[in-house]
C-alpha positions as a Markdown table, in Angstrom:
| # | Residue | x | y | z |
|---|---|---|---|---|
| 1 | Met | -118.9 | -142.7 | 128.6 |
| 2 | Arg | -116.6 | -139.6 | 128.8 |
| 3 | Pro | -117.2 | -136.4 | 130.8 |
| 4 | Ala | -117.4 | -134.5 | 127.5 |
| 5 | Asp | -120.4 | -136.5 | 126.4 |
| 6 | Val | -122.7 | -135.3 | 129.2 |
| 7 | Lys | -123.3 | -132.3 | 131.4 |
| 8 | Pro | -121.6 | -132.1 | 134.8 |
| 9 | Asp | -124.9 | -132.8 | 136.7 |
| 10 | Thr | -125.3 | -136.0 | 134.7 |
| 11 | Trp | -121.7 | -137.0 | 135.1 |
| 12 | Leu | -122.1 | -136.8 | 138.9 |
| 13 | Val | -124.8 | -139.4 | 138.7 |
| 14 | Val | -123.4 | -141.8 | 136.1 |
| 15 | Ala | -119.7 | -141.8 | 136.7 |
| 16 | Gly | -118.0 | -144.6 | 138.6 |
| 17 | Arg | -120.8 | -147.1 | 138.0 |
| 18 | Pro | -120.2 | -150.8 | 137.3 |
| 19 | Ala | -120.5 | -152.2 | 133.8 |
| 20 | Thr | -124.1 | -152.3 | 132.5 |
| 21 | Val | -124.7 | -156.1 | 132.4 |
| 22 | Pro | -127.7 | -158.1 | 133.5 |
| 23 | Gly | -127.8 | -158.7 | 137.2 |
| 24 | Ala | -125.0 | -156.2 | 138.0 |
| 25 | Pro | -125.4 | -153.8 | 141.0 |
| 26 | Leu | -125.9 | -150.1 | 140.2 |
| 27 | Asn | -123.1 | -149.2 | 142.6 |
| 28 | Ile | -119.6 | -150.5 | 143.1 |
| 29 | Pro | -119.8 | -152.6 | 146.3 |
| 30 | Ile | -117.7 | -151.8 | 149.3 |
| 31 | Gly | -114.6 | -153.9 | 149.0 |
| 32 | Pro | -113.0 | -154.2 | 152.5 |
| 33 | Ala | -109.8 | -155.9 | 151.2 |
| 34 | Ser | -106.2 | -155.0 | 151.8 |
| 35 | Asn | -104.8 | -158.0 | 150.0 |
| 36 | Phe | -105.5 | -159.8 | 146.6 |
| 37 | Val | -104.8 | -163.1 | 145.1 |
| 38 | Leu | -101.6 | -162.8 | 143.1 |
| 39 | Gly | -101.7 | -163.0 | 139.3 |
| 40 | Gly | -104.1 | -160.2 | 138.6 |
| 41 | Asp | -103.8 | -156.4 | 138.4 |
| 42 | Arg | -104.0 | -155.9 | 142.2 |
| 43 | Thr | -101.7 | -157.2 | 144.9 |
| 44 | Tyr | -101.9 | -154.9 | 147.9 |
| 45 | Ser | -104.3 | -152.0 | 148.4 |
| 46 | Arg | -101.6 | -149.5 | 149.5 |
| 47 | Asn | -100.1 | -149.8 | 146.1 |
| 48 | Glu | -102.9 | -150.4 | 143.7 |
| 49 | Ala | -106.2 | -148.7 | 143.9 |
| 50 | Thr | -109.3 | -150.7 | 144.8 |
| 51 | Glu | -112.4 | -150.6 | 142.7 |
| 52 | Gly | -114.0 | -148.2 | 145.2 |
| 53 | Trp | -111.1 | -145.8 | 144.9 |
| 54 | Glu | -111.2 | -146.0 | 141.1 |
| 55 | Ala | -114.9 | -145.3 | 141.0 |
| 56 | Phe | -114.5 | -142.1 | 143.2 |
| 57 | Glu | -111.4 | -141.0 | 141.2 |
| 58 | Ala | -113.2 | -141.5 | 137.9 |
| 59 | Met | -116.1 | -139.3 | 139.0 |
| 60 | Leu | -114.0 | -136.5 | 140.5 |
| 61 | Gly | -111.2 | -136.6 | 137.8 |
| 62 | Gly | -113.8 | -136.3 | 135.0 |
| 63 | Leu | -115.6 | -133.5 | 136.8 |
| 64 | Glu | -112.4 | -131.5 | 137.1 |
| 65 | Gly | -111.0 | -132.3 | 133.7 |
| 66 | Gly | -108.1 | -134.5 | 134.8 |
| 67 | Ala | -107.2 | -137.6 | 136.7 |
| 68 | Ala | -107.8 | -137.8 | 140.4 |
| 69 | Val | -105.8 | -139.5 | 143.2 |
| 70 | Ala | -107.8 | -140.1 | 146.4 |
| 71 | Phe | -106.1 | -139.7 | 149.8 |
| 72 | Ser | -107.1 | -140.4 | 153.3 |
| 73 | Ser | -107.9 | -136.7 | 153.9 |
| 74 | Gly | -107.6 | -133.3 | 152.3 |
| 75 | Met | -104.5 | -132.6 | 154.4 |
| 76 | Ala | -102.9 | -135.8 | 153.1 |
| 77 | Ala | -103.5 | -134.7 | 149.6 |
| 78 | Cys | -102.0 | -131.2 | 150.4 |
| 79 | Ala | -99.0 | -132.8 | 152.1 |
| 80 | Ala | -98.3 | -135.1 | 149.1 |
| 81 | Val | -98.2 | -132.0 | 146.8 |
| 82 | Leu | -96.1 | -129.9 | 149.1 |
| 83 | Gly | -93.8 | -132.9 | 149.7 |
| 84 | Gln | -92.5 | -132.6 | 146.1 |
| 85 | Leu | -90.8 | -129.3 | 146.8 |
| 86 | Ala | -87.1 | -129.4 | 146.8 |
| 87 | Thr | -84.9 | -127.9 | 149.5 |
| 88 | Gly | -84.5 | -124.2 | 148.8 |
| 89 | Ala | -87.7 | -123.9 | 146.9 |
| 90 | His | -89.7 | -120.7 | 146.8 |
| 91 | Leu | -93.4 | -121.3 | 147.8 |
| 92 | Val | -95.9 | -118.5 | 147.4 |
| 93 | Leu | -98.9 | -119.2 | 149.6 |
| 94 | Ala | -102.2 | -117.4 | 150.0 |
| 95 | Asp | -102.1 | -115.5 | 153.3 |
| 96 | Asp | -105.7 | -116.5 | 154.1 |
| 97 | Cys | -105.5 | -120.3 | 153.6 |
| 98 | Tyr | -106.3 | -123.4 | 155.6 |
| 99 | Gln | -104.3 | -123.4 | 158.8 |
| 100 | Gly | -103.0 | -127.0 | 158.2 |
| 101 | Val | -101.4 | -126.0 | 154.9 |
| 102 | Ala | -99.9 | -122.9 | 156.6 |
| 103 | Ala | -98.5 | -125.1 | 159.3 |
| 104 | Ile | -96.8 | -127.4 | 156.8 |
| 105 | Ala | -95.3 | -124.3 | 155.1 |
| 106 | Gln | -94.1 | -123.0 | 158.4 |
| 107 | Asp | -92.5 | -126.3 | 159.3 |
| 108 | Gly | -90.6 | -126.0 | 156.0 |
| 109 | Val | -89.4 | -122.6 | 157.0 |
| 110 | Ser | -88.4 | -123.7 | 160.5 |
| 111 | Ala | -86.3 | -126.5 | 159.0 |
| 112 | His | -84.6 | -124.1 | 156.6 |
| 113 | Gln | -86.1 | -126.2 | 153.8 |
| 114 | Trp | -88.2 | -123.7 | 151.8 |
| 115 | Arg | -88.6 | -119.9 | 151.4 |
| 116 | Val | -92.3 | -119.1 | 151.9 |
| 117 | Glu | -94.0 | -115.9 | 150.9 |
| 118 | Arg | -97.5 | -115.1 | 151.9 |
| 119 | Leu | -99.7 | -112.9 | 149.7 |
| 120 | Pro | -103.4 | -111.9 | 149.7 |
| 121 | Val | -105.1 | -113.7 | 146.9 |
| 122 | Thr | -106.1 | -110.4 | 145.3 |
| 123 | Asp | -102.5 | -109.1 | 145.2 |
| 124 | Pro | -101.2 | -108.4 | 141.7 |
| 125 | Leu | -97.8 | -109.7 | 142.7 |
| 126 | Trp | -99.1 | -113.2 | 142.0 |
| 127 | Leu | -98.6 | -112.5 | 138.3 |
| 128 | Gln | -94.9 | -111.6 | 138.9 |
| 129 | Arg | -94.3 | -114.5 | 141.2 |
| 130 | Ala | -95.4 | -116.9 | 138.5 |
| 131 | Gly | -92.2 | -116.1 | 136.8 |
| 132 | Glu | -90.0 | -116.4 | 139.9 |
| 133 | Ala | -91.4 | -119.0 | 142.4 |
| 134 | Asp | -91.4 | -122.8 | 142.3 |
| 135 | Leu | -95.0 | -123.2 | 143.5 |
| 136 | Leu | -98.0 | -120.9 | 143.8 |
| 137 | Trp | -100.6 | -122.2 | 146.2 |
| 138 | Leu | -104.0 | -120.5 | 146.0 |
| 139 | Glu | -107.4 | -120.9 | 147.6 |
| 140 | Ser | -110.3 | -119.1 | 145.9 |
| 141 | Pro | -112.5 | -118.2 | 147.6 |
| 142 | Ser | -110.1 | -118.1 | 150.5 |
| 143 | Asn | -110.8 | -119.5 | 153.9 |
| 144 | Pro | -112.4 | -117.8 | 155.8 |
| 145 | Leu | -112.2 | -114.3 | 154.4 |
| 146 | Leu | -113.7 | -115.4 | 151.1 |
| 147 | Glu | -111.4 | -113.3 | 148.9 |
| 148 | Val | -111.5 | -114.3 | 145.2 |
| 149 | Ala | -108.3 | -114.6 | 143.1 |
| 150 | Asp | -108.1 | -113.9 | 139.4 |
| 151 | Leu | -107.3 | -117.5 | 138.7 |
| 152 | Ala | -107.4 | -117.1 | 134.9 |
| 153 | Ala | -104.8 | -114.3 | 135.0 |
| 154 | Ile | -102.5 | -116.1 | 137.5 |
| 155 | Cys | -102.7 | -119.5 | 135.8 |
| 156 | Thr | -101.9 | -118.1 | 132.4 |
| 157 | Ala | -99.2 | -115.6 | 133.5 |
| 158 | Pro | -95.7 | -116.2 | 132.1 |
| 159 | Arg | -93.9 | -118.8 | 134.3 |
| 160 | Arg | -90.4 | -119.8 | 135.1 |
| 161 | Ser | -89.7 | -123.3 | 133.8 |
| 162 | Gly | -91.0 | -125.8 | 136.3 |
| 163 | Thr | -93.3 | -123.4 | 138.2 |
| 164 | Arg | -96.5 | -125.1 | 139.2 |
| 165 | Val | -99.8 | -123.6 | 140.2 |
| 166 | Val | -102.0 | -125.4 | 142.8 |
| 167 | Val | -105.6 | -124.4 | 143.5 |
| 168 | Asp | -107.6 | -125.6 | 146.5 |
| 169 | Asn | -111.1 | -125.9 | 145.0 |
| 170 | Thr | -112.9 | -127.2 | 148.1 |
| 171 | Phe | -115.1 | -124.2 | 148.5 |
| 172 | Ala | -116.2 | -123.7 | 144.9 |
| 173 | Thr | -116.3 | -127.3 | 143.8 |
| 174 | Pro | -115.8 | -128.2 | 140.1 |
| 175 | Leu | -119.5 | -127.2 | 139.5 |
| 176 | Leu | -118.6 | -123.5 | 140.1 |
| 177 | Gln | -115.0 | -123.3 | 138.8 |
| 178 | Arg | -112.5 | -125.7 | 137.0 |
| 179 | Pro | -109.0 | -124.5 | 137.7 |
| 180 | Leu | -107.3 | -127.0 | 135.4 |
| 181 | Glu | -109.2 | -125.5 | 132.4 |
| 182 | Leu | -107.8 | -122.1 | 133.4 |
| 183 | Gly | -104.2 | -123.4 | 133.4 |
| 184 | Ala | -103.6 | -124.7 | 136.9 |
| 185 | Asp | -101.4 | -127.8 | 137.3 |
| 186 | Ile | -103.0 | -129.4 | 140.3 |
| 187 | Val | -106.3 | -129.0 | 142.1 |
| 188 | Val | -106.8 | -130.3 | 145.6 |
| 189 | His | -110.0 | -131.1 | 147.5 |
| 190 | Ser | -111.1 | -131.9 | 151.0 |
| 191 | Ala | -113.8 | -134.3 | 149.9 |
| 192 | Thr | -114.8 | -134.3 | 153.5 |
| 193 | Lys | -116.7 | -131.1 | 152.8 |
| 194 | Leu | -119.1 | -130.4 | 149.9 |
| 195 | Ile | -118.3 | -133.4 | 147.8 |
| 196 | Gly | -119.1 | -135.9 | 150.5 |
| 197 | Gly | -121.7 | -133.5 | 151.9 |
| 198 | His | -122.9 | -135.4 | 155.0 |
| 199 | Ser | -120.2 | -134.8 | 157.7 |
| 200 | Asp | -119.6 | -138.6 | 158.0 |
| 201 | Leu | -116.2 | -139.2 | 156.3 |
| 202 | Leu | -112.6 | -138.0 | 155.9 |
| 203 | Leu | -111.3 | -138.0 | 152.4 |
| 204 | Gly | -109.1 | -135.9 | 150.1 |
| 205 | Ala | -108.0 | -135.8 | 146.5 |
| 206 | Ala | -105.5 | -134.2 | 144.1 |
| 207 | Val | -106.4 | -133.8 | 140.5 |
| 208 | Thr | -104.1 | -133.2 | 137.6 |
| 209 | Ala | -104.0 | -133.5 | 133.8 |
| 210 | Asp | -100.3 | -134.1 | 133.7 |
| 211 | Thr | -99.3 | -137.8 | 133.5 |
| 212 | Asp | -95.9 | -137.3 | 135.2 |
| 213 | Gln | -97.5 | -135.4 | 138.0 |
| 214 | Leu | -100.2 | -138.1 | 138.3 |
| 215 | Ala | -97.4 | -140.8 | 138.8 |
| 216 | Leu | -95.8 | -138.6 | 141.5 |
| 217 | Leu | -99.0 | -138.2 | 143.4 |
| 218 | Arg | -99.8 | -142.0 | 143.2 |
| 219 | Gly | -96.3 | -142.7 | 144.3 |
| 220 | Ala | -96.5 | -140.3 | 147.3 |
| 221 | Arg | -99.8 | -141.9 | 148.4 |
| 222 | Gly | -98.3 | -145.4 | 148.3 |
| 223 | Leu | -95.0 | -144.5 | 150.0 |
| 224 | Gly | -96.7 | -142.3 | 152.6 |
| 225 | Gly | -99.5 | -144.7 | 153.3 |
| 226 | Ala | -102.2 | -142.0 | 153.0 |
| 227 | Thr | -104.6 | -144.4 | 151.4 |
| 228 | Pro | -108.4 | -143.9 | 151.6 |
| 229 | Gly | -110.7 | -146.4 | 153.2 |
| 230 | Ala | -113.2 | -148.4 | 151.2 |
| 231 | Leu | -116.1 | -147.2 | 153.2 |
| 232 | Glu | -115.0 | -143.5 | 152.9 |
| 233 | Cys | -114.8 | -143.8 | 149.1 |
| 234 | Phe | -118.2 | -145.4 | 148.9 |
| 235 | Leu | -119.7 | -142.7 | 151.0 |
| 236 | Ala | -118.0 | -139.9 | 149.2 |
| 237 | Leu | -119.2 | -141.1 | 145.8 |
| 238 | Arg | -122.7 | -141.6 | 147.1 |
| 239 | Gly | -122.7 | -138.1 | 148.5 |
| 240 | Ala | -121.4 | -136.6 | 145.3 |
| 241 | Arg | -124.4 | -138.0 | 143.4 |
| 242 | Thr | -126.4 | -135.2 | 145.0 |
| 243 | Leu | -123.7 | -132.5 | 144.9 |
| 244 | Ser | -125.5 | -130.4 | 142.3 |
| 245 | Leu | -128.8 | -130.5 | 144.1 |
| 246 | Arg | -127.2 | -129.7 | 147.5 |
| 247 | Leu | -125.1 | -126.9 | 146.0 |
| 248 | Gln | -128.1 | -125.3 | 144.3 |
| 249 | Arg | -130.2 | -125.4 | 147.5 |
| 250 | Ala | -127.4 | -124.2 | 149.8 |
| 251 | Gln | -126.0 | -121.6 | 147.5 |
| 252 | Gly | -129.5 | -120.1 | 147.0 |
| 253 | Ser | -130.0 | -119.8 | 150.8 |
| 254 | Ala | -126.5 | -118.5 | 151.3 |
| 255 | Arg | -127.2 | -115.6 | 148.9 |
| 256 | Gln | -130.4 | -114.7 | 150.6 |
| 257 | Leu | -128.8 | -114.9 | 154.1 |
| 258 | Ala | -125.8 | -112.9 | 153.0 |
| 259 | Ala | -128.1 | -110.1 | 151.8 |
| 260 | Arg | -130.1 | -110.1 | 155.0 |
| 261 | Leu | -127.0 | -110.3 | 157.2 |
| 262 | Gly | -125.4 | -107.4 | 155.3 |
| 263 | Glu | -128.3 | -105.2 | 156.4 |
| 264 | His | -128.4 | -106.3 | 160.0 |
| 265 | Ala | -127.4 | -103.7 | 162.6 |
| 266 | Ser | -125.3 | -106.2 | 164.6 |
| 267 | Val | -123.1 | -107.2 | 161.6 |
| 268 | Ala | -120.1 | -105.0 | 161.3 |
| 269 | Arg | -118.9 | -106.5 | 158.0 |
| 270 | Leu | -120.2 | -109.1 | 155.6 |
| 271 | Arg | -118.0 | -111.2 | 153.4 |
| 272 | Tyr | -119.6 | -113.1 | 150.6 |
| 273 | Pro | -118.2 | -113.4 | 147.0 |
| 274 | Gly | -121.7 | -113.9 | 145.4 |
| 275 | Phe | -121.4 | -117.6 | 144.9 |
| 276 | Gly | -120.8 | -120.7 | 147.0 |
| 277 | Thr | -122.3 | -121.9 | 150.3 |
| 278 | Ile | -120.0 | -120.1 | 152.8 |
| 279 | Val | -120.8 | -116.7 | 154.3 |
| 280 | Ser | -118.5 | -114.9 | 156.7 |
| 281 | Phe | -119.6 | -112.0 | 158.8 |
| 282 | Glu | -118.1 | -110.0 | 161.6 |
| 283 | Leu | -119.7 | -109.0 | 164.9 |
| 284 | Arg | -118.1 | -106.3 | 167.1 |
| 285 | Asp | -115.8 | -108.6 | 169.1 |
| 286 | Ala | -114.9 | -112.2 | 170.0 |
| 287 | Ala | -117.3 | -112.3 | 173.0 |
| 288 | Ser | -120.3 | -111.3 | 170.8 |
| 289 | Ala | -119.4 | -113.9 | 168.2 |
| 290 | Asp | -119.0 | -116.6 | 170.9 |
| 291 | Arg | -122.4 | -115.8 | 172.4 |
| 292 | Ala | -124.0 | -115.8 | 168.9 |
| 293 | Cys | -122.5 | -119.2 | 168.1 |
| 294 | Arg | -123.7 | -120.7 | 171.3 |
| 295 | Ala | -127.2 | -119.4 | 170.9 |
| 296 | Thr | -128.3 | -121.2 | 167.7 |
| 297 | His | -130.7 | -124.2 | 167.8 |
| 298 | Ile | -130.8 | -125.2 | 164.1 |
| 299 | Ile | -127.4 | -124.1 | 163.0 |
| 300 | Arg | -124.8 | -126.3 | 164.7 |
| 301 | His | -121.9 | -124.7 | 166.5 |
| 302 | Ala | -119.2 | -126.8 | 164.9 |
| 303 | Thr | -116.1 | -126.6 | 162.7 |
| 304 | Ser | -115.8 | -127.9 | 159.1 |
| 305 | Leu | -118.3 | -127.1 | 156.4 |
| 306 | Gly | -120.1 | -128.3 | 153.3 |
| 307 | Gly | -122.6 | -130.7 | 154.9 |
| 308 | Val | -126.4 | -130.8 | 154.5 |
| 309 | Glu | -126.6 | -129.3 | 158.0 |
| 310 | Ser | -125.6 | -125.6 | 158.6 |
| 311 | Thr | -122.7 | -124.9 | 160.9 |
| 312 | Met | -120.9 | -121.9 | 162.2 |
| 313 | Glu | -118.0 | -121.0 | 164.4 |
| 314 | Arg | -115.7 | -118.1 | 165.4 |
| 315 | Arg | -112.7 | -118.8 | 163.3 |
| 316 | Ser | -110.2 | -116.8 | 165.3 |
| 317 | Ala | -110.7 | -119.2 | 168.2 |
| 318 | Asn | -108.6 | -121.7 | 166.2 |
| 319 | Pro | -104.7 | -121.7 | 166.4 |
| 320 | Gly | -102.9 | -120.1 | 163.5 |
| 321 | Gln | -105.7 | -117.7 | 162.7 |
| 322 | Glu | -104.2 | -114.5 | 164.0 |
| 323 | His | -104.9 | -112.6 | 160.8 |
| 324 | Ile | -108.7 | -113.1 | 161.1 |
| 325 | Pro | -110.8 | -110.4 | 162.8 |
| 326 | Ala | -111.7 | -111.5 | 166.3 |
| 327 | Gly | -115.5 | -111.3 | 165.8 |
| 328 | Leu | -115.6 | -113.1 | 162.4 |
| 329 | Ile | -118.0 | -116.0 | 162.1 |
| 330 | Arg | -117.8 | -118.5 | 159.3 |
| 331 | Leu | -121.3 | -119.8 | 158.4 |
| 332 | Ser | -121.6 | -122.9 | 156.2 |
| 333 | Val | -125.1 | -122.9 | 154.8 |
| 334 | Gly | -126.8 | -126.3 | 154.5 |
| 335 | Cys | -130.1 | -127.5 | 153.1 |
| 336 | Glu | -132.5 | -126.5 | 155.8 |
| 337 | Asp | -135.5 | -124.2 | 155.1 |
| 338 | Leu | -134.3 | -120.6 | 154.5 |
| 339 | Glu | -136.7 | -119.0 | 156.9 |
| 340 | Asp | -135.8 | -121.4 | 159.7 |
| 341 | Leu | -132.2 | -120.6 | 159.2 |
| 342 | Trp | -132.9 | -116.8 | 159.2 |
| 343 | Gly | -135.0 | -117.0 | 162.3 |
| 344 | Asp | -132.1 | -119.0 | 164.1 |
| 345 | Leu | -129.6 | -116.4 | 163.0 |
| 346 | Gln | -131.7 | -113.5 | 164.1 |
| 347 | Ala | -132.1 | -115.0 | 167.6 |
| 348 | Ala | -128.3 | -115.7 | 167.7 |
| 349 | Leu | -127.5 | -112.1 | 166.7 |
| 350 | Arg | -129.8 | -110.8 | 169.5 |
| 351 | Ala | -127.9 | -113.0 | 172.0 |
| 352 | Gly | -124.6 | -111.7 | 170.6 |
């Protein structure tokens, strides 16, 4: 079966299954093997994907409209893509992006390896840089200010030969946007987040429709050793089976909570793009935000996002987040009852 034959919700359920034969399991079993008997297609699991990797990659690649390469974490996937940049390359990076990606870029600057330019994702200069830079790296919505780029315009802007566009699609997931269809070259994911959905694994992926790029990504994984674990791939694929249901529930609650937070007297500014499961809102200062985060009972005071449980944190407390307002809280909405979440937030705002 091909992704084009069924709707995305169905693909999430049916992709990456074993062959339909009598007595076969419905799921690819966990294969904790690093080595294989010679003479077949597999020799050593750092070089050839195991069945578990392939099942996860088939699901995600089909969902995004390309071919996926699984990595040990989202950062490993990002590092594999950025590692392709030559010395002297011009990298344009979203100014509001994951701090780990920003740190890799800064290391490249410090080593006099790359020229890095930071732009807001809404800046019209992205269209011009498509014809000048070597790599455009976008997050949309951005993290944690939730700004939305005009991906269709940027991805189709006239480019200099060899210029690539990379989109981090972790927040939106392929159910809400498919950057490869818009003209992006590579999509990266932290499957730790919404795809896995249960805060119990580390996994990343890069997806491309270009066969040469696919070979480069697989080569980088093998040489760098950033290979995913058998258990992690199994859990991520199992979690992805319910992605559509979880996203529908959490996004519905996020929209309701955003509307209510936007009218609350304690909230100085609300940031929500109208879709997705992440809501950012600002209190008057860092101390107020810290008190609010510590006062919740249902919402967990924790980093990361995209799980069935709601979490929130003051993002400026993390290193490398100097551009973020001091009182900004990033709320990842989970699958709990809406009114329970709202009651917890109201109590937290009173404490703040």
